[in-house]
C-alpha positions, 0 to 999 in steps of 0.5 A: 484570486488573480488570473495568474494565480488561477493559472498557477493553481491549474498547473499544479492540479494538472501536474498532480493528476498526471502523476496520480492517474497511472497509480489509480489505474494500476491499483485497479488491477490488484483486485482483478488479480484476486478475483481471478485467483478466487475464480480459478480455485472456485472451479476446482471440485473441493472448497478446500482449494479456495480456502488454501489459496485464500490463507496462503495469499493472506500470509504473503500479503501481511508478510510482504506488506511489512516490508513496504518501506522498500517502496515508500522510503525509496520514493522519498530518497529518489525524489530528493536526489532528483530534485537536488540534481544529484545523478550519482545519488539517484543511482545509489538510492536505487542500488541501496534499495535493491541490495536491501530488498534482495538481502531481506528476500534471501533471509525470508527464504532461509527462515521459511520453516519458522515463518511458516509455523508462525504464519499458519498458527495465526490462521488456523484452518482444517487440516486439508486447507492448511496442507494446501496453504503450506504447498502454496507457501513453499512455492511462493516464498522463493519469489521473495527477493523478486517481490521486494526488489519490485517494491524498490523499483516501484518506489524509485519510478514514483520518486523519479516522477515516472508513475507511468513506468509504475503502471507498466510494471503493475499491469505486466506483473498482474497480466502475466499472473492472470494469464498463467493462472488460467493456463496452469490451473484450468488447462494443465490442472496444477491446482494450488501449486499452479496459482503459486507458480504463476505468481512467482513467474510473474513477480520475477518477470516484473523485475526484468521489465523494471530493469528494462524500463529503468535503463533509459531513465538512468542513461538520461539522468546521467551519473555513475554507479559509485560503490563508495556512494552506494555504501556510504555509512551516513546515507545507509544509516539514514535509509535504515532509520527511515525504513525502521520507522516506517516498518514500526508504523506498518506493524501498528497499522497491521495490528489495528486492522487485525484487532478490528477483525478480532473484535468483530469476530467476538460478536458472532459470525454474521457481524464478522462477515458483515464487517468483512464485506464493508472492509471492501469499501475501505479497500476500494477507497484506498485504491483511489486515494492512494493515487493522490498520496503517491503523486504528492510523494515525489513532488514533496521530495523534489521540492525539498531536494531542489530547495523550493518550499513554495513548490512544496506548499503548492504541491500539497495544496493541489493534491489535497484539494483533488483528493478531498474532491474524490473523497466526496465522490466516494461518499456519494457512490457509497451513499447512493449505491452502497446497498447494491454493492453489498448485494454484489459482494454477498448473497447471504441475507443475514449478512446483507442486512447487518452490512446495511445497518453499519453502511453509514460508517463507510459512507463517512469513512472517505471524508475522515480518512482522506487526510491521513492518506494524503499526509502519509504521502507528504511525510513519505516524500519528506522521508520523515519516518519518525513522525509517521511512526509516532503519529501512527503508534499514538493513534493506535493507542487512542484506537485501543482505548476507544474500542475498550470504551465504545464497544461495551456501549454500542457494540459493532457501532462502537467498533466502527466508531473506534476505527473512525477515531484511529483514522481521524487521529492519524490525520490530526497528529500528522497535520500538527507535525506538518510544519516540520516538513515546511521548515525542512524545505525552508531550512534547505533553501536557506 
C-alpha cells in the first residue's frame, strides 16, 4: 500500500470515528436511565411497583421501536439530499418526517384503549402489577407525538453528519428524565405516575432542544420551506415505501427475539432467567456496534447523493474495519470477564450456573453479528428498505426452521445456535445484495 493510500485510509477511519463516538456515548445513557427507573421503583415498599414500571416500559419499548423507521429512513433521505446539495430537500425531509411522526403519535393517543388491551394481554401479570402498568401507560402515551418527532430529529441530525447534536439530544432527554425521576418519586412520592410523567416531560423537552439545535443548521444549509416540495407525491410515496419496508423488517426482528424468549421460557424458569441475563450482553454489544452502523449511514447517503461511488466504498471499508476491530474487543471482554458480568447481573446461584454454561454463545456473538449490524447501516444510508425487509424476513424463516430442528437435539444450546443462524443469515443475505448499493451509486454518477 502506498503512503498516500495509507493516508487516505487513515482519513476515512478518522471520519468514521468522529461520527461514531457521539452515538456510542449517547447509547451508554440508555441503560443508565433504565437502571435509575429500576432503582427508584425498588425503593418503594412493594415489589409490584417494580413490576408495573417494567411491564409499562417494555410495552412502550416495543410500541415505539415499531416506528423506528422514522429515525432510519430520515437519516438516509437527509444524507442523500445533503450530498446532492439540495437545501430545499434537506428541509423537506425533516418536515415530512415530523409530520408523519406527529400523525402517528396522535393516532396512538386516539387508539390508546385498544392498544392497551392488546399490550397487557401480551404481558400477563398479577392484578396489582397490571393496574400500576396501566397507570403508567395512561400517562406516557401522551408523549407519543413528541417521542416519534424525537426519532425524526435524531435521524435528521445523523443524516446531516451531526452526531454530536444527536448526543446532546439524548443526554438532555435522559438527564432530565433521571433528575425528574428522583424528584417526583423519591421526594414527592408520586410513585409510578411520577416515573411516567418524568418520561413525558423529558421527551417533550427534548423536541424543544432539537428545534433549538436544528435552527442554526438549517440557516447554514440555506434553502426554503417549500410546501409543494414537502408534499410532493413522488417523494411522499418513496418515503412511505421505505418506511413500510423498514416497519416490516422491524416486526420480523421483534418476532424473532420474542420467539427466543418464548422458547426459552418453555425450558423452565432457570433457563429463561439465564437467557435474560445473557441477552444483556447482546444489548451492550448493540450499543457499541450501532455507533459504527450509524456512522456509515450518512456517509453512504452522502456518497450516493453526491454521485461518488468511490467515497461509498471507502466509507463502507473503513467503518466495517473499525466495527470488526471493536467486535474482537467485545469477544475478549466477554471471554475473560463474562462470569464476572453474570455475577453482577444476578445473585441467584442456579441462574449464574446456567448462564455460565451458555456463555460461549455470547462470546461468539460479536463476530457473528457485527456484519449484519454494519450492513444494516449501509442499506439505511442507501434507503434500500426493500432489500433490508427481504433479507430479514428470509433470515427469520431460516431461524424458525433452525429452532424446530436444533432445539429438540440440543435444548437451549440449540436455541442459541438458532440465534447465531439468524444473525449470520442476515449478514450473508445483505452482503449478497450489497452490489446493488454500489450500482445505485454508480448509476447516479453516470
